[in-house]
N, CA, C and O of each residue as an XYZ file, in Angstrom:
500
protein
N      -5.528    -31.193    -15.736
C      -6.705    -30.435    -14.623
C      -6.769    -31.303    -13.607
O      -6.491    -32.463    -13.911
N      -7.050    -31.092    -12.497
C      -7.541    -31.898    -11.525
C      -8.653    -31.567    -10.821
O      -8.390    -31.126     -9.702
N      -9.735    -31.626    -11.078
C     -11.095    -31.417    -10.616
C     -11.521    -32.356     -9.684
O     -11.440    -33.585     -9.703
N     -12.107    -31.390     -8.656
C     -12.901    -32.197     -7.449
C     -14.180    -32.928     -7.840
O     -14.876    -32.548     -8.781
N     -14.485    -34.055     -7.039
C     -15.600    -34.250     -7.546
C     -16.908    -33.595     -7.276
O     -17.936    -34.268     -7.353
N     -16.959    -31.979     -6.877
C     -17.721    -31.251     -6.338
C     -17.820    -30.226     -7.726
O     -18.801    -29.965     -8.422
N     -16.548    -29.810     -7.822
C     -16.801    -29.132     -9.551
C     -16.832    -30.057    -10.392
O     -16.354    -29.435    -11.341
N     -17.038    -31.132    -10.809
C     -17.397    -31.964    -11.787
C     -18.758    -31.713    -11.416
O     -19.406    -30.999    -12.181
N     -19.467    -32.289    -10.105
C     -21.040    -32.253    -10.144
C     -21.518    -30.480    -10.599
O     -22.430    -30.077    -11.321
N     -20.885    -30.030    -10.134
C     -21.464    -28.619    -10.753
C     -21.278    -28.060    -12.028
O     -21.897    -27.212    -12.671
N     -20.405    -28.650    -12.212
C     -20.342    -28.695    -14.094
C     -21.428    -29.576    -15.082
O     -21.955    -29.171    -16.118
N     -21.587    -30.880    -14.441
C     -22.345    -31.216    -14.851
C     -23.967    -30.920    -14.882
O     -24.676    -30.938    -15.888
N     -24.429    -30.608    -13.347
C     -25.366    -29.695    -13.084
C     -25.742    -28.436    -13.902
O     -26.935    -28.142    -13.976
N     -24.821    -27.674    -14.519
C     -24.766    -26.680    -15.123
C     -25.023    -26.776    -16.301
O     -25.664    -25.971    -16.976
N     -24.404    -28.052    -16.737
C     -24.744    -28.284    -18.558
C     -26.014    -28.841    -18.366
O     -26.671    -28.638    -19.387
N     -26.792    -29.577    -17.351
C     -28.510    -30.282    -17.703
C     -29.033    -28.746    -17.664
O     -29.586    -28.390    -18.705
N     -28.953    -27.855    -16.712
C     -29.910    -26.592    -16.639
C     -29.665    -26.113    -17.935
O     -30.686    -25.743    -18.513
N     -28.369    -25.985    -18.717
C     -28.511    -25.605    -20.191
C     -29.431    -26.319    -20.948
O     -30.393    -25.947    -21.619
N     -29.056    -27.185    -20.765
C     -29.784    -28.086    -22.454
C     -31.303    -28.216    -21.992
O     -32.187    -28.060    -22.834
N     -31.648    -28.524    -20.552
C     -33.291    -28.313    -20.428
C     -33.975    -26.857    -20.510
O     -35.178    -26.691    -20.710
N     -33.043    -25.837    -20.329
C     -33.699    -24.381    -20.476
C     -33.792    -24.284    -22.538
O     -34.724    -23.711    -23.103
N     -32.799    -24.871    -23.188
C     -32.835    -24.462    -24.788
C     -34.062    -25.666    -25.229
O     -34.457    -25.515    -26.385
N     -34.435    -26.338    -24.789
C     -35.588    -27.691    -24.357
C     -37.013    -27.119    -24.213
O     -37.891    -27.447    -25.012
N     -37.233    -26.314    -23.254
C     -38.469    -25.777    -23.048
C     -38.730    -24.757    -23.558
O     -39.556    -24.041    -22.991
N     -38.045    -24.257    -24.974
C     -38.396    -22.741    -25.223
C     -40.000    -22.969    -25.537
O     -40.287    -24.166    -25.507
N     -40.687    -22.429    -25.719
C     -41.861    -22.352    -26.477
C     -41.709    -21.264    -27.513
O     -40.930    -20.317    -27.406
N     -42.815    -21.564    -28.886
C     -42.473    -20.472    -29.640
C     -43.764    -20.894    -30.577
O     -44.036    -22.070    -30.821
N     -44.400    -19.947    -30.989
C     -45.441    -19.659    -31.640
C     -45.348    -20.004    -33.319
O     -46.262    -20.221    -34.115
N     -43.979    -19.967    -33.508
C     -43.810    -19.970    -35.198
C     -42.954    -21.201    -35.439
O     -41.911    -21.399    -34.817
N     -43.500    -22.130    -36.494
C     -42.827    -23.528    -36.907
C     -42.954    -23.421    -38.155
O     -43.849    -22.853    -38.781
N     -41.940    -24.039    -38.578
C     -41.731    -24.415    -40.200
C     -41.476    -25.699    -40.630
O     -40.541    -26.431    -40.308
N     -42.734    -25.985    -41.672
C     -42.350    -27.796    -41.957
C     -41.420    -28.073    -43.270
O     -41.272    -29.146    -43.855
N     -40.649    -26.406    -43.666
C     -39.977    -26.795    -45.168
C     -38.336    -27.182    -44.618
O     -37.319    -27.417    -45.272
N     -38.611    -27.125    -42.946
C     -37.051    -27.299    -42.875
C     -36.044    -26.408    -42.049
O     -35.090    -26.659    -41.313
N     -36.883    -24.868    -42.640
C     -35.806    -23.612    -42.763
C     -35.774    -23.138    -41.382
O     -36.836    -23.125    -40.760
N     -34.518    -22.683    -40.727
C     -34.695    -22.303    -39.287
C     -35.711    -21.082    -39.033
O     -36.248    -20.322    -39.839
N     -35.780    -21.148    -37.793
C     -36.905    -19.914    -37.299
C     -36.339    -18.998    -37.132
O     -35.228    -19.043    -36.602
N     -37.038    -17.583    -37.620
C     -36.756    -16.521    -37.364
C     -35.918    -16.423    -36.120
O     -36.155    -16.912    -35.016
N     -34.625    -15.509    -36.606
C     -33.554    -14.752    -35.728
C     -34.443    -13.913    -34.540
O     -35.464    -13.296    -34.843
N     -33.996    -13.964    -33.356
C     -34.752    -13.253    -31.700
C     -34.259    -12.081    -31.918
O     -33.071    -11.762    -31.855
N     -35.191    -11.400    -32.185
C     -35.565     -9.525    -32.770
C     -34.632     -8.567    -30.966
O     -33.720     -7.742    -30.903
N     -35.466     -9.246    -29.859
C     -35.188     -8.696    -28.661
C     -35.964     -9.889    -27.838
O     -36.739    -10.747    -28.261
N     -35.472     -9.631    -26.497
C     -35.707    -10.697    -25.453
C     -35.677     -9.688    -24.026
O     -34.904     -8.826    -23.608
N     -36.788    -10.217    -23.603
C     -37.378     -9.263    -22.613
C     -37.003    -10.411    -21.311
O     -36.879    -11.630    -21.423
N     -36.889     -9.656    -20.198
C     -36.768     -9.972    -19.064
C     -37.825    -10.138    -17.994
O     -38.328     -9.074    -17.632
N     -38.324    -11.352    -17.344
C     -39.286    -10.881    -16.406
C     -38.244    -11.151    -15.146
O     -37.555    -12.168    -15.065
N     -38.240    -10.233    -14.320
C     -37.836    -10.186    -12.960
C     -38.529     -9.074    -12.276
O     -39.235     -8.161    -12.705
N     -37.966     -9.540    -10.602
C     -38.665     -8.433     -9.783
C     -39.911     -8.223     -9.923
O     -40.284     -7.421     -9.067
N     -40.904     -8.627    -10.727
C     -42.587     -8.169    -10.592
C     -42.279     -7.356    -11.870
O     -42.781     -6.273    -11.568
N     -41.699     -7.186    -13.271
C     -41.714     -6.498    -14.258
C     -40.866     -7.466    -15.508
O     -40.082     -8.415    -15.531
N     -41.559     -6.579    -16.475
C     -40.688     -6.693    -17.955
C     -39.905     -5.806    -18.072
O     -40.187     -4.659    -17.728
N     -38.371     -6.252    -18.751
C     -37.042     -5.620    -18.782
C     -36.893     -5.666    -19.957
O     -36.960     -6.873    -20.186
N     -36.697     -5.053    -21.098
C     -37.713     -3.709    -20.910
C     -38.609     -3.339    -21.314
O     -38.621     -3.548    -22.527
N     -39.788     -2.677    -20.853
C     -41.225     -2.707    -20.772
C     -41.963     -2.571    -21.989
O     -43.083     -3.030    -22.211
N     -40.955     -1.637    -23.062
C     -41.346     -1.477    -24.452
C     -40.208     -1.778    -24.937
O     -39.075     -1.663    -24.470
N     -40.813     -2.409    -26.484
C     -39.551     -3.069    -27.340
C     -40.190     -2.489    -28.838
O     -41.349     -2.365    -29.235
N     -38.831     -2.191    -29.476
C     -39.779     -1.865    -30.974
C     -39.343     -2.609    -31.731
O     -38.154     -2.757    -31.450
N     -39.682     -3.338    -32.774
C     -39.101     -4.359    -33.934
C     -39.862     -4.434    -35.167
O     -41.085     -4.417    -35.307
N     -39.048     -4.512    -35.942
C     -39.390     -5.066    -37.351
C     -40.432     -5.859    -37.535
O     -40.710     -6.354    -36.443
N     -41.163     -6.239    -38.376
C     -42.141     -6.920    -39.105
C     -41.827     -8.525    -39.127
O     -40.714     -8.477    -39.651
N     -42.026     -9.642    -38.947
C     -40.867    -10.586    -38.985
C     -40.163    -10.867    -37.938
O     -39.805    -12.033    -37.774
N     -39.831     -9.917    -37.054
C     -39.469    -10.094    -35.948
C     -39.912    -11.102    -34.964
O     -41.098    -11.311    -34.711
N     -38.824    -11.777    -34.369
C     -39.662    -12.648    -33.008
C     -38.473    -11.997    -31.905
O     -37.344    -11.518    -32.006
N     -39.679    -12.357    -30.552
C     -39.430    -11.718    -29.435
C     -39.058    -12.710    -28.447
O     -39.447    -13.865    -28.621
N     -38.473    -12.466    -27.600
C     -38.067    -14.331    -26.656
C     -38.472    -13.168    -25.176
O     -38.194    -11.976    -25.050
N     -39.273    -14.177    -24.153
C     -39.370    -13.613    -23.105
C     -38.607    -15.213    -21.877
O     -38.782    -16.431    -21.923
N     -37.881    -14.409    -21.054
C     -36.967    -15.382    -20.457
C     -37.513    -14.834    -18.953
O     -37.308    -13.682    -18.571
N     -38.272    -15.893    -18.128
C     -38.483    -15.819    -16.782
C     -37.259    -16.205    -15.982
O     -36.785    -17.317    -15.749
N     -36.735    -14.565    -15.497
C     -35.761    -14.811    -14.392
C     -36.403    -14.764    -13.015
O     -35.765    -15.050    -12.002
N     -37.599    -14.422    -13.000
C     -38.273    -14.086    -11.606
C     -38.166    -15.227    -10.759
O     -37.323    -15.926    -11.320
N     -38.559    -15.835     -9.684
C     -38.798    -17.009     -8.479
C     -40.387    -17.402     -8.803
O     -40.691    -18.560     -8.514
N     -41.426    -16.565     -9.371
C     -42.896    -17.314     -9.582
C     -42.955    -17.130    -11.150
O     -42.195    -16.531    -11.910
N     -44.216    -17.913    -11.398
C     -44.076    -18.001    -13.011
C     -45.268    -16.775    -13.197
O     -45.957    -16.262    -12.315
N     -45.257    -16.579    -14.236
C     -46.117    -15.084    -14.868
C     -46.599    -15.924    -16.443
O     -46.124    -16.910    -17.006
N     -47.392    -15.290    -16.684
C     -47.807    -15.376    -18.584
C     -48.154    -14.094    -19.243
O     -48.184    -13.040    -18.608
N     -48.377    -14.161    -20.312
C     -48.182    -13.032    -21.333
C     -49.825    -12.841    -21.922
O     -50.211    -13.446    -22.922
N     -50.425    -12.204    -21.385
C     -51.591    -12.049    -22.121
C     -51.677    -10.527    -22.869
O     -51.353     -9.500    -22.273
N     -52.308    -10.551    -24.675
C     -52.357     -9.689    -25.020
C     -53.539     -8.949    -25.250
O     -54.525     -9.628    -25.536
N     -53.692     -7.643    -25.190
C     -55.222     -6.880    -25.197
C     -55.389     -6.799    -26.388
O     -54.553     -6.425    -27.211
N     -56.762     -7.229    -26.636
C     -57.528     -6.924    -28.061
C     -57.283     -6.209    -28.984
O     -56.940     -5.121    -28.520
N     -57.263     -6.198    -30.112
C     -57.692     -7.282    -30.633
C     -57.119     -8.628    -30.724
O     -57.722     -9.660    -31.017
N     -55.430     -8.435    -30.329
C     -54.271     -9.847    -30.734
C     -54.582    -10.715    -29.258
O     -54.093    -10.663    -28.130
N     -54.931    -10.979    -29.467
C     -55.515    -12.146    -28.278
C     -54.562    -13.622    -27.709
O     -54.781    -14.613    -27.013
N     -53.232    -12.943    -28.621
C     -52.427    -13.809    -27.680
C     -52.249    -14.283    -26.367
O     -52.612    -13.497    -25.492
N     -51.705    -15.550    -25.935
C     -51.766    -15.660    -24.655
C     -50.597    -16.739    -24.628
O     -50.644    -17.705    -25.390
N     -49.757    -16.592    -23.915
C     -48.388    -17.480    -24.006
C     -48.870    -18.458    -23.241
O     -48.669    -19.513    -23.842
N     -49.475    -18.677    -22.085
C     -49.736    -19.583    -20.872
C     -48.634    -19.304    -19.640
O     -48.109    -18.203    -19.479
N     -48.401    -20.319    -18.908
C     -47.502    -20.266    -17.600
C     -46.231    -20.187    -18.221
O     -46.101    -20.818    -19.270
N     -45.234    -19.519    -17.773
C     -43.957    -19.253    -18.016
C     -43.330    -19.583    -16.509
O     -43.239    -18.784    -15.577
N     -42.897    -21.070    -16.528
C     -42.264    -21.155    -15.199
C     -41.044    -20.559    -15.057
O     -40.438    -20.344    -16.107
N     -40.392    -20.154    -13.767
C     -39.209    -20.005    -13.309
C     -37.999    -20.669    -14.188
O     -37.750    -21.875    -14.167
N     -37.246    -19.652    -15.004
C     -36.137    -19.971    -15.738
C     -36.695    -20.462    -16.894
O     -35.741    -20.780    -17.604
N     -37.934    -20.743    -17.584
C     -38.685    -20.840    -18.980
C     -38.462    -19.573    -19.514
O     -38.048    -18.497    -19.082
N     -38.915    -20.079    -20.741
C     -39.104    -18.756    -21.816
C     -39.759    -19.107    -22.626
O     -39.810    -20.326    -22.790
N     -40.757    -18.026    -23.725
C     -41.549    -18.083    -24.181
C     -41.066    -17.153    -25.722
O     -40.556    -16.063    -25.462
N     -41.153    -17.400    -26.838
C     -41.059    -16.627    -27.866
C     -42.528    -16.540    -28.730
O     -43.446    -17.360    -28.727
N     -42.400    -15.050    -29.586
C     -43.357    -15.132    -30.464
C     -42.923    -14.474    -31.148
O     -41.992    -13.745    -30.806
N     -43.486    -14.470    -32.535
C     -42.862    -13.851    -33.988
C     -44.496    -13.277    -34.585
O     -45.614    -13.755    -34.778
N     -43.799    -11.976    -34.711
C     -45.125    -10.721    -34.932
C     -44.936    -10.450    -36.563
O     -43.923     -9.933    -37.035
N     -46.217    -10.939    -37.435
C     -46.369    -10.965    -38.894
C     -46.609     -9.831    -39.381
O     -46.224     -9.496    -40.501
N     -47.491     -8.859    -38.346
C     -48.321     -7.615    -38.924
C     -47.572     -6.605    -37.840
O     -47.175     -6.934    -36.722
N     -47.486     -5.404    -38.400
C     -47.237     -3.599    -37.977
C     -48.373     -3.747    -36.908
O     -49.419     -4.381    -37.043
N     -47.904     -2.946    -35.687
C     -49.159     -2.243    -34.869
C     -48.468     -2.775    -33.594
O     -47.526     -3.568    -33.596
N     -49.163     -2.138    -32.303
C     -48.649     -1.937    -31.089
C     -49.704     -3.177    -30.492
O     -50.901     -3.449    -30.585
N     -48.667     -3.658    -29.925
C     -48.889     -5.431    -28.758
C     -48.925     -4.867    -27.448
O     -47.797     -4.811    -26.959
N     -49.853     -4.419    -26.693
C     -49.536     -4.305    -25.625
C     -50.185     -5.386    -24.900
O     -51.310     -5.771    -25.218
N     -49.322     -6.045    -23.646
C     -49.583     -7.297    -22.843
C     -49.237     -7.048    -21.728
O     -48.243     -6.350    -21.525
N     -50.122     -7.659    -20.545
C     -49.481     -7.792    -19.082
C     -49.657     -8.860    -18.707
O     -50.132     -9.603    -19.567
N     -49.439     -9.390    -17.553
C     -48.927    -10.748    -16.629
C     -50.679    -10.600    -16.153
O     -51.141     -9.638    -15.539
N     -51.353    -11.646    -16.554
C     -52.821    -12.353    -15.659
C     -52.518    -12.846    -14.678
O     -53.473    -13.377    -14.110
N     -51.080    -12.975    -13.903
C     -51.207    -13.404    -12.612
C     -50.991    -12.408    -11.769
O     -51.396    -12.497    -10.610
N     -50.154    -11.035    -12.329
C     -49.734     -9.945    -11.674
C     -50.232     -8.832    -12.284
O     -49.342     -8.113    -12.737
N     -51.096     -8.527    -12.415
C     -51.769     -7.325    -13.175
C     -51.276     -5.786    -13.463
O     -51.707     -5.105    -14.393
N     -50.343     -5.373    -12.546
C     -49.631     -4.552    -12.620
C     -48.580     -4.728    -13.824
O     -48.518     -3.744    -14.561
N     -47.760     -5.785    -14.147
C     -47.254     -6.200    -14.927
C     -47.413     -5.842    -16.366
O     -48.038     -6.551    -17.154
N     -46.907     -4.873    -16.642
C     -47.243     -4.526    -18.344
C     -46.203     -4.413    -19.165
O     -45.216     -3.931    -18.610
N     -46.039     -4.743    -20.533
C     -45.341     -4.251    -21.377
C     -46.126     -4.026    -22.660
O     -47.326     -4.238    -22.839
N     -45.167     -3.525    -23.578
C     -45.117     -3.398    -25.111
C     -44.794     -3.729    -26.168
O     -43.609     -3.971    -25.936
N     -44.932     -3.941    -27.208
C     -44.040     -4.641    -28.389
C     -44.576     -3.356    -29.406
O     -45.714     -2.893    -29.331
N     -43.757     -2.982    -30.159
C     -44.349     -1.854    -30.940
C     -43.288     -2.599    -32.391
O     -42.076     -2.693    -32.585
N     -44.515     -3.004    -33.158
C     -44.118     -3.280    -34.662
C     -44.226     -2.954    -35.665
O     -45.300     -3.166    -36.228
N     -42.868     -2.100    -36.544
C     -42.830     -1.328    -37.312
C     -42.827     -2.278    -38.828
O     -42.511     -3.466    -38.881
N     -43.163     -1.621    -39.742
C     -43.442     -2.334    -40.898
C     -41.654     -2.728    -41.445
O     -40.841     -1.836    -41.204
N     -41.291     -3.600    -41.919
C     -39.611     -3.576    -42.696
C     -39.642     -2.180    -43.625
O     -40.756     -1.762    -43.943
N     -38.782     -1.648    -43.947
C     -38.022     -0.987    -44.679
C     -38.283     -1.582    -46.034
O     -37.685     -1.156    -47.022
């Protein structure tokens, strides 16, 4: 297959972008025993000034990943008593959180207070 220099450039750029996105993922779960991190139970996209879906339901031990598909930075600030805070999630960035206790975890974007969401964590069967 004969590729033009432009096609090669875009292929390399796409590969670099995917590699950068994969290495910039933040998480609050760590493992010192060499175990794999928990699988992502749900993904929430941040786009057009909202969280999509706005509410999700997972089981205890599940992880949620937020992906910023917007052009602006956003963050996640959880309401008390769950004092989690993601810090700034830049465009094309992501952040994940593992939930180890059942309950309702309401959150909002501290940069854009009208953006709100909720994670409902149910006990495992």
